[in-house]
FIRO-438893 format. One line per field, with one value per atom (N, C-alpha, C): atom name; residue in three letters; chain; residue number from 1; x, y, z. Coordinates in nm, 3 decimals. Example, Ala and Ser with C-alpha at 12.3 -4.5 7.8 and 13.67 -1.06 7.14 Angstrom:
BEGIN
a = (N|CA|C|N|CA|C)
r = (ALA|ALA|ALA|SER|SER|SER)
c = (A|A|A|A|A|A)
k = (1|1|1|2|2|2)
xx = (1.319|1.230|1.320|1.285|1.367|1.290)
yy = (-0.569|-0.450|-0.330|-0.225|-0.106|0.003)
zz = (0.780|0.780|0.780|0.708|0.714|0.787)
This chain:
BEGIN
a = (N|CA|C|N|CA|C|N|CA|C|N|CA|C|N|CA|C|N|CA|C|N|CA|C|N|CA|C|N|CA|C|N|CA|C|N|CA|C|N|CA|C|N|CA|C|N|CA|C|N|CA|C|N|CA|C|N|CA|C|N|CA|C|N|CA|C|N|CA|C|N|CA|C|N|CA|C|N|CA|C|N|CA|C|N|CA|C|N|CA|C|N|CA|C|N|CA|C|N|CA|C|N|CA|C|N|CA|C|N|CA|C|N|CA|C|N|CA|C|N|CA|C|N|CA|C|N|CA|C|N|CA|C|N|CA|C|N|CA|C|N|CA|C|N|CA|C|N|CA|C|N|CA|C|N|CA|C|N|CA|C|N|CA|C|N|CA|C|N|CA|C|N|CA|C|N|CA|C|N|CA|C|N|CA|C|N|CA|C|N|CA|C|N|CA|C|N|CA|C|N|CA|C|N|CA|C|N|CA|C|N|CA|C|N|CA|C|N|CA|C|N|CA|C|N|CA|C|N|CA|C|N|CA|C|N|CA|C|N|CA|C|N|CA|C|N|CA|C|N|CA|C|N|CA|C|N|CA|C|N|CA|C|N|CA|C|N|CA|C|N|CA|C|N|CA|C|N|CA|C|N|CA|C|N|CA|C|N|CA|C|N|CA|C|N|CA|C)
r = (MET|MET|MET|PRO|PRO|PRO|LYS|LYS|LYS|MET|MET|MET|ILE|ILE|ILE|THR|THR|THR|GLY|GLY|GLY|PHE|PHE|PHE|LYS|LYS|LYS|TYR|TYR|TYR|LEU|LEU|LEU|TYR|TYR|TYR|LEU|LEU|LEU|VAL|VAL|VAL|ALA|ALA|ALA|PHE|PHE|PHE|PHE|PHE|PHE|THR|THR|THR|LEU|LEU|LEU|LEU|LEU|LEU|SER|SER|SER|GLY|GLY|GLY|PHE|PHE|PHE|PHE|PHE|PHE|TYR|TYR|TYR|PRO|PRO|PRO|ILE|ILE|ILE|ILE|ILE|ILE|THR|THR|THR|LYS|LYS|LYS|THR|THR|THR|SER|SER|SER|PHE|PHE|PHE|ASP|ASP|ASP|ILE|ILE|ILE|VAL|VAL|VAL|VAL|VAL|VAL|ILE|ILE|ILE|GLY|GLY|GLY|VAL|VAL|VAL|ILE|ILE|ILE|ILE|ILE|ILE|LEU|LEU|LEU|PHE|PHE|PHE|ILE|ILE|ILE|GLY|GLY|GLY|LEU|LEU|LEU|ALA|ALA|ALA|GLY|GLY|GLY|ALA|ALA|ALA|ILE|ILE|ILE|LEU|LEU|LEU|LEU|LEU|LEU|TYR|TYR|TYR|LYS|LYS|LYS|SER|SER|SER|THR|THR|THR|THR|THR|THR|SER|SER|SER|GLU|GLU|GLU|LYS|LYS|LYS|ARG|ARG|ARG|ARG|ARG|ARG|MET|MET|MET|ILE|ILE|ILE|PHE|PHE|PHE|LEU|LEU|LEU|ILE|ILE|ILE|ALA|ALA|ALA|GLY|GLY|GLY|PHE|PHE|PHE|ALA|ALA|ALA|LEU|LEU|LEU|ILE|ILE|ILE|SER|SER|SER|THR|THR|THR|SER|SER|SER|LEU|LEU|LEU|TYR|TYR|TYR|PHE|PHE|PHE|ILE|ILE|ILE|TYR|TYR|TYR|GLN|GLN|GLN|ILE|ILE|ILE|ILE|ILE|ILE)
c = (A|A|A|A|A|A|A|A|A|A|A|A|A|A|A|A|A|A|A|A|A|A|A|A|A|A|A|A|A|A|A|A|A|A|A|A|A|A|A|A|A|A|A|A|A|A|A|A|A|A|A|A|A|A|A|A|A|A|A|A|A|A|A|A|A|A|A|A|A|A|A|A|A|A|A|A|A|A|A|A|A|A|A|A|A|A|A|A|A|A|A|A|A|A|A|A|A|A|A|A|A|A|A|A|A|A|A|A|A|A|A|A|A|A|A|A|A|A|A|A|A|A|A|A|A|A|A|A|A|A|A|A|A|A|A|A|A|A|A|A|A|A|A|A|A|A|A|A|A|A|A|A|A|A|A|A|A|A|A|A|A|A|A|A|A|A|A|A|A|A|A|A|A|A|A|A|A|A|A|A|A|A|A|A|A|A|A|A|A|A|A|A|A|A|A|A|A|A|A|A|A|A|A|A|A|A|A|A|A|A|A|A|A|A|A|A|A|A|A|A|A|A|A|A|A|A|A|A|A|A|A|A|A|A|A|A|A|A|A|A|A|A|A|A|A|A|A|A|A|A|A|A|A|A|A)
k = (1|1|1|2|2|2|3|3|3|4|4|4|5|5|5|6|6|6|7|7|7|8|8|8|9|9|9|10|10|10|11|11|11|12|12|12|13|13|13|14|14|14|15|15|15|16|16|16|17|17|17|18|18|18|19|19|19|20|20|20|21|21|21|22|22|22|23|23|23|24|24|24|25|25|25|26|26|26|27|27|27|28|28|28|29|29|29|30|30|30|31|31|31|32|32|32|33|33|33|34|34|34|35|35|35|36|36|36|37|37|37|38|38|38|39|39|39|40|40|40|41|41|41|42|42|42|43|43|43|44|44|44|45|45|45|46|46|46|47|47|47|48|48|48|49|49|49|50|50|50|51|51|51|52|52|52|53|53|53|54|54|54|55|55|55|56|56|56|57|57|57|58|58|58|59|59|59|60|60|60|61|61|61|62|62|62|63|63|63|64|64|64|65|65|65|66|66|66|67|67|67|68|68|68|69|69|69|70|70|70|71|71|71|72|72|72|73|73|73|74|74|74|75|75|75|76|76|76|77|77|77|78|78|78|79|79|79|80|80|80|81|81|81|82|82|82|83|83|83|84|84|84|85|85|85)
xx = (0.010|-0.068|-0.005|0.128|0.186|0.168|0.168|0.148|0.008|-0.089|-0.226|-0.239|-0.170|-0.174|-0.107|0.002|0.069|-0.021|-0.088|-0.181|-0.296|-0.344|-0.454|-0.410|-0.284|-0.231|-0.239|-0.204|-0.209|-0.354|-0.438|-0.579|-0.641|-0.602|-0.649|-0.603|-0.479|-0.428|-0.505|-0.533|-0.608|-0.748|-0.813|-0.948|-0.944|-0.846|-0.835|-0.811|-0.720|-0.691|-0.810|-0.885|-1.003|-1.107|-1.129|-1.223|-1.170|-1.040|-0.979|-0.987|-0.978|-0.979|-1.120|-1.220|-1.356|-1.437|-1.443|-1.515|-1.665|-1.722|-1.867|-1.910|-1.820|-1.855|-1.910|-1.846|-1.905|-2.038|-2.060|-2.187|-2.298|-2.270|-2.371|-2.401|-2.296|-2.314|-2.335|-2.328|-2.347|-2.249|-2.122|-2.016|-1.922|-1.815|-1.720|-1.630|-1.582|-1.491|-1.345|-1.319|-1.181|-1.102|-1.163|-1.093|-1.056|-1.136|-1.106|-0.982|-0.975|-0.859|-0.733|-0.742|-0.627|-0.587|-0.686|-0.656|-0.586|-0.626|-0.560|-0.416|-0.393|-0.256|-0.169|-0.223|-0.147|-0.114|-0.208|-0.182|-0.076|-0.074|0.030|0.167|0.171|0.299|0.352|0.264|0.304|0.346|0.276|0.313|0.451|0.479|0.611|0.720|0.692|0.788|0.810|0.704|0.718|0.796|0.776|0.852|1.000|1.029|1.170|1.233|1.157|1.210|1.240|1.153|1.178|1.303|1.316|1.434|1.562|1.553|1.673|1.722|1.632|1.675|1.736|1.704|1.756|1.872|1.899|2.005|2.131|2.243|2.371|2.431|2.426|2.493|2.417|2.287|2.209|2.119|2.164|2.083|2.041|2.133|2.102|2.013|2.033|1.950|1.805|1.784|1.650|1.588|1.668|1.618|1.572|1.655|1.621|1.502|1.503|1.392|1.262|1.269|1.149|1.089|1.173|1.121|1.071|1.135|1.090|0.952|0.930|0.799|0.691|0.723|0.624|0.593|0.694|0.671|0.588|0.614|0.535|0.390|0.370|0.234|0.163|0.231|0.172|0.140|0.227|0.202|0.075|0.062|-0.056|-0.183|-0.173|-0.291|-0.338|-0.246|-0.287|-0.333|-0.290|-0.338|-0.483|-0.522|-0.659|-0.753|-0.708|-0.793|-0.800)
yy = (-1.311|-1.363|-1.332|-1.345|-1.314|-1.167|-1.075|-0.933|-0.910|-0.984|-0.969|-1.018|-1.125|-1.177|-1.080|-1.018|-0.919|-0.799|-0.752|-0.641|-0.675|-0.798|-0.841|-0.846|-0.880|-0.884|-0.746|-0.642|-0.507|-0.459|-0.497|-0.462|-0.528|-0.651|-0.721|-0.650|-0.603|-0.530|-0.401|-0.328|-0.202|-0.231|-0.333|-0.368|-0.412|-0.491|-0.538|-0.422|-0.332|-0.218|-0.122|-0.110|-0.025|-0.080|-0.210|-0.270|-0.264|-0.283|-0.280|-0.142|-0.039|0.097|0.150|0.069|0.109|0.166|0.096|0.144|0.162|0.075|0.079|0.183|0.229|0.327|0.457|0.517|0.640|0.616|0.496|0.467|0.462|0.398|0.384|0.518|0.595|0.722|0.842|0.819|0.925|1.041|1.006|1.105|1.095|1.171|1.178|1.054|1.023|0.910|0.949|1.072|1.117|1.030|0.989|0.909|0.771|0.720|0.590|0.602|0.708|0.729|0.747|0.825|0.845|0.713|0.634|0.505|0.410|0.409|0.323|0.367|0.497|0.547|0.509|0.522|0.486|0.337|0.254|0.110|0.075|0.146|0.122|0.167|0.272|0.312|0.202|0.145|0.034|-0.088|-0.115|-0.228|-0.207|-0.085|-0.056|-0.076|-0.037|-0.060|-0.207|-0.286|-0.430|-0.495|-0.449|-0.502|-0.469|-0.347|-0.311|-0.392|-0.421|-0.508|-0.647|-0.698|-0.829|-0.825|-0.718|-0.705|-0.695|-0.642|-0.631|-0.769|-0.866|-1.001|-1.076|-1.034|-1.105|-1.035|-0.911|-0.835|-0.838|-0.847|-0.845|-0.705|-0.634|-0.504|-0.393|-0.388|-0.275|-0.312|-0.400|-0.450|-0.338|-0.256|-0.150|-0.042|-0.011|0.090|0.043|-0.082|-0.136|-0.147|-0.186|-0.202|-0.068|0.033|0.165|0.225|0.215|0.270|0.196|0.066|-0.013|0.025|0.033|0.073|0.217|0.303|0.442|0.450|0.373|0.376|0.314|0.206|0.145|0.240|0.306|0.403|0.520|0.567|0.676|0.634|0.514|0.463|0.452|0.403|0.390|0.527|0.623|0.760|0.816|0.800|0.850|0.778|0.650|0.576|0.635|0.663|0.720|0.865|0.935|1.071|1.070|0.968|0.957|0.924|0.835|0.793|0.908)
zz = (-2.315|-2.204|-2.068|-2.048|-1.917|-1.878|-1.978|-1.946|-1.890|-1.944|-1.897|-1.753|-1.719|-1.583|-1.487|-1.530|-1.446|-1.422|-1.525|-1.510|-1.419|-1.427|-1.341|-1.196|-1.173|-1.037|-0.971|-1.045|-0.990|-0.977|-1.068|-1.057|-0.934|-0.907|-0.788|-0.661|-0.659|-0.542|-0.519|-0.626|-0.613|-0.559|-0.613|-0.566|-0.420|-0.382|-0.244|-0.148|-0.184|-0.097|-0.089|-0.199|-0.196|-0.099|-0.105|-0.011|0.132|0.148|0.281|0.344|0.263|0.317|0.342|0.321|0.358|0.244|0.135|0.017|0.044|0.124|0.144|0.248|0.330|0.433|0.373|0.272|0.215|0.144|0.093|0.029|0.133|0.245|0.350|0.417|0.445|0.517|0.424|0.294|0.193|0.214|0.235|0.249|0.130|0.134|0.024|0.018|-0.101|-0.122|-0.104|-0.060|-0.044|0.052|0.160|0.261|0.205|0.113|0.052|-0.036|-0.113|-0.201|-0.118|-0.012|0.077|0.142|0.183|0.244|0.149|0.023|-0.076|-0.098|-0.105|-0.123|-0.004|0.117|0.237|0.237|0.197|0.192|0.088|-0.024|-0.124|-0.075|0.006|0.064|0.156|0.237|0.323|0.243|0.134|0.048|-0.014|-0.057|-0.113|-0.008|0.115|0.223|0.249|0.246|0.266|0.153|0.032|-0.082|-0.067|-0.023|-0.002|0.111|0.215|0.321|0.268|0.183|0.122|0.035|-0.043|-0.129|-0.048|0.073|0.156|0.200|0.207|0.245|0.128|0.006|-0.111|-0.179|-0.144|-0.208|-0.123|-0.188|-0.117|-0.112|-0.225|-0.233|-0.162|-0.181|-0.131|-0.014|0.069|0.181|0.275|0.318|0.415|0.356|0.228|0.162|0.158|0.115|0.108|0.247|0.345|0.482|0.540|0.527|0.581|0.505|0.374|0.294|0.324|0.340|0.370|0.503|0.607|0.738|0.737|0.659|0.651|0.586|0.479|0.414|0.502|0.570|0.659|0.776|0.829|0.937|0.889|0.768|0.712|0.694|0.645|0.628|0.762|0.863|0.996|1.055|1.033|1.080|1.015|0.882|0.813|0.856|0.885|0.932|1.064|1.156|1.285|1.272|1.169|1.146|1.098|1.024|0.975|1.092|1.178|1.291|1.387)
C-alpha cells in the first residue's frame, strides 16, 4: 500500500505540472503539444533544484554541493522559461 501512495504522489506532480504548463492551450488553439512537454520538463528541473536546496539545509556533509547544484538547476530552469517566452 505505501508503494501505491508514493506512485500516486508522482502521478499527481506530473498532472499538476502538465496543467501548470498550459495543457489546454494547444487544445484551444489546435497547435502542437510540444511546448507542454517542454514546459513539464522545465518545471521538473526546477523542482529538482528546490529539492536539492532543501537537502542542503538538512545535510551536514554535502551542504555546499547540494546548495550549488540546487541553485544551478533552478537557474537553468529559469533560463529555459525565459527562452520559451
